[in-house]
FIBA-736701 format. One record per residue: x, y, z of N, C-alpha, C, CB in turn. Coordinates in steps of 0.2 Angstrom, whole numbers, padded with zeros to 4 digits, always signed. Atoms other than C-alpha are relative to their C-alpha. Glycine has a CB too. Layout:
! FIBA-736701
XYZXYZXYZXYZ/...
***
This chain:
! FIBA-736701
+0000+0003-0001+0033+0046+0026-0002-0006+0003+0001+0001-0001/+0000+0005-0002+0028+0035+0036-0002-0007-0001-0003+0001+0004/+0001+0005-0003+0031+0018+0038-0001-0007+0003-0001+0001+0000/+0005+0004-0004+0020+0003+0042+0004-0006+0002-0007-0002-0004/-0006+0006-0001+0031-0012+0039+0001-0003-0006-0001-0006+0005/-0001+0007+0004+0042-0023+0030-0001-0007-0003+0001-0001+0002/+0002+0009+0003+0040-0039+0021+0006-0002-0003-0008-0002-0007/-0006+0000+0004+0054-0046+0012+0004+0002-0004-0001-0002-0002/-0003-0003+0005+0062-0032+0006-0005+0006-0004+0003-0005-0004/+0006-0007+0003+0046-0021+0003-0001+0002+0005-0008-0002-0005/+0002-0003-0004+0042-0008+0013-0006+0007-0002+0008+0002+0004/+0006-0005-0001+0024-0001+0015-0003+0003+0003-0003-0002-0001/+0002-0006-0002+0020+0014+0018-0005+0005-0004+0006+0004+0000/+0002-0006+0002+0010+0031+0013+0002+0006+0000-0005+0001+0001/-0004-0004+0000+0014+0047+0011-0005+0007+0003+0003-0001-0007/+0000-0008-0005+0011+0064+0022-0007+0005-0002+0008+0006-0004/+0004-0006+0003+0001+0074+0010-0004-0005-0006+0005+0008-0004/+0002+0004+0007-0010+0062-0003-0007+0001+0000+0002-0010-0001/+0006-0004+0004-0021+0074-0010-0003+0004+0004-0006-0005-0004/+0006-0005-0005-0033+0087-0007-0005-0001-0004+0001+0008+0001/+0003+0006-0004-0047+0080-0009+0004-0008+0001-0007-0001-0004/-0004+0002-0003-0038+0067+0002-0003-0007-0005+0001+0000+0008/+0003+0009+0001-0038+0048-0009-0003-0004+0006+0006-0005-0003/+0005+0004-0004-0048+0035-0003+0006-0004+0001-0008-0004-0003/-0005+0005-0004-0037+0022+0010+0004-0004-0004-0004-0005+0006/-0005+0005+0005-0023+0015+0000+0006-0002+0006+0005+0005-0008/-0006+0000-0003-0004+0010+0003+0005-0002-0007+0001-0006+0008/-0008+0001+0004+0011+0010-0007+0005-0005+0003+0005+0008+0000/-0004+0006-0001+0023-0003-0008+0005+0002-0004-0003-0006-0001/-0005-0002+0002+0042+0001-0014+0006-0004+0000+0000+0006+0002/-0007+0006-0001+0057-0015-0016+0000-0001-0007-0003-0008+0006/+0000+0004+0004+0065-0024-0028+0000+0004-0005-0004-0005-0001/+0001-0003+0006+0068-0010-0039-0006+0001-0003+0003-0004-0004/+0008-0003+0001+0047-0006-0040-0002+0002+0004-0004-0002-0001/+0005-0002-0005+0033+0001-0034-0007-0001-0002+0002+0006+0003/+0006+0001+0002+0016-0001-0034-0004+0004+0005+0000-0007+0001/+0005-0005-0002-0001+0007-0026-0006-0004-0001+0000+0007-0004/+0008+0002+0001-0016-0002-0021-0004+0003+0005-0003-0008+0001/+0003-0005-0004-0031+0004-0013-0003-0008+0004-0007+0005-0004/+0002+0004-0007-0038-0004+0002-0007-0002-0001+0000+0004+0008/+0006+0000-0001-0057-0003-0002-0004+0000-0007-0002+0005+0006/+0004+0005-0006-0069-0009-0008+0003-0009+0002-0009-0001-0003/-0006+0008-0003-0056-0026-0009+0004+0002-0001+0001-0007-0004/-0007-0002+0001-0039-0024-0012+0001+0000-0007+0005-0006+0004/-0001+0000+0007-0034-0019-0029+0006+0005-0001-0008+0001-0004/-0007-0003+0000-0019-0013-0037+0000+0006-0004+0005-0005-0003/+0000-0005+0002-0018+0004-0043+0002+0003-0006+0002+0003+0004/-0007-0001+0006-0002+0007-0054+0007-0006+0005+0003+0012-0001/-0007+0001-0002+0014-0001-0053+0006+0002-0006-0001-0009+0002/-0006-0003+0007+0031+0002-0062+0005-0004+0006+0002+0011-0003/-0003+0004-0002+0044-0011-0059+0003-0006+0003+0002+0001+0000/+0003+0008-0003+0036-0027-0054-0002-0007-0003-0005+0002+0001/+0003+0005+0006+0031-0042-0064-0007-0002+0006+0007-0008-0003/+0007+0001-0002+0013-0048-0061-0001-0007+0007-0005-0002-0007/+0002+0005-0005+0017-0064-0049+0001+0003+0008+0005-0008-0001/-0002-0003-0003+0026-0052-0038-0005+0006+0003+0005+0002-0004/+0005-0004-0001+0012-0040-0039-0006-0004+0005-0002+0003-0007/+0004+0007-0003+0002-0056-0034+0000+0000+0007+0003-0007-0002/-0004+0002-0007+0012-0060-0018-0002+0008+0004+0012-0001+0000/+0001-0006-0005+0010-0042-0012-0006+0003+0001+0004+0007-0002/+0006-0001+0002-0006-0040-0016-0005-0006+0006-0001-0002-0009/+0003+0007-0007-0012-0057-0002+0006+0003+0004+0001-0011-0002/-0001-0004-0005+0000-0048+0008-0003+0007+0006+0004+0001-0002/+0002-0005-0001-0007-0031+0009-0011-0003+0003+0002+0007-0008/+0008+0005-0002-0027-0043+0009+0001-0002+0005-0002-0005-0004/+0001+0004-0006-0021-0050+0023+0002+0006+0008+0007-0008+0000/-0003-0003-0004-0015-0036+0032-0005+0009+0000+0008-0001-0003/+0005-0007+0003-0031-0024+0027+0001+0004+0007-0011-0002-0002/-0001+0000-0008-0036-0021+0045+0004+0005+0002+0003-0005+0002/-0007-0002-0003-0020-0015+0052+0001+0007-0005+0007-0008+0000/-0001-0006+0004-0017-0003+0035-0004+0004+0000+0002+0000-0005/+0004-0005+0000-0034+0005+0037+0000+0001+0006-0007-0001-0004/-0001-0003-0006-0032+0009+0057+0006+0005-0001+0001-0004+0004/-0003-0005+0003-0017+0016+0052+0001+0005-0002+0001-0001-0002/+0003-0005+0006-0024+0026+0039-0003+0007+0003-0008-0004-0005/+0004-0005-0002-0037+0032+0049+0004+0001+0007-0010-0002+0001/-0003-0003-0005-0027+0035+0064+0005+0008+0000+0005-0006+0003/-0003-0005+0000-0014+0046+0057-0003+0006-0006+0006-0002-0001/+0004-0005+0001-0025+0055+0046-0007+0004+0002+0001+0000-0004/+0006-0003-0006-0040+0060+0059+0001+0002+0007-0006-0004+0001/
***
């Protein structure tokens, strides 16, 4: 599970095995007793979550959106 970065107690990462066939680019976020998965395209959107309130999910989505280019580069470098 490559960790891409940490932000305010959350770990942003993806799994080494992202399905067969591989799912589109996304990032997992875990911390503060919860977790979420965000799709990166066509726009940042929440795929699923558990244990995180709506306000925190919005803030995490903002972080993902602000760093989307970085996350996509990391995805491409890792999986290609």
